[in-house]
C-alpha positions, 0 to 999 in steps of 0.5 A: 499500500505504501507501495502505490501511495509513494509511487502516485505521488512520484507520478503526480510530482514528475507531472507538475515538474512537466506542466512547468517545463511546458511552461518554460518551453513556452518564452524560446523563442527559436522554434526547433528549441522549441519544440526539443525542449518540448519534447522533453517534456512531454516525455512518459514518466514511464519513459522517463523511469526507463532512461532514468535506469539506463543513466545509472547503469551506465555509470 
């Protein structure tokens, strides 16, 4: 049960961070850079976790 609540909180925090990042992306004037920023901001929580774990393994 605690793990489920922790996962839920993690996803909620990730979602809030995504929205903040999207707001920052909207301020970027260069359209190519803005698209790249939005692609990162729109990454799913699951994909973020996969990439994060892969980066930890690469150390």
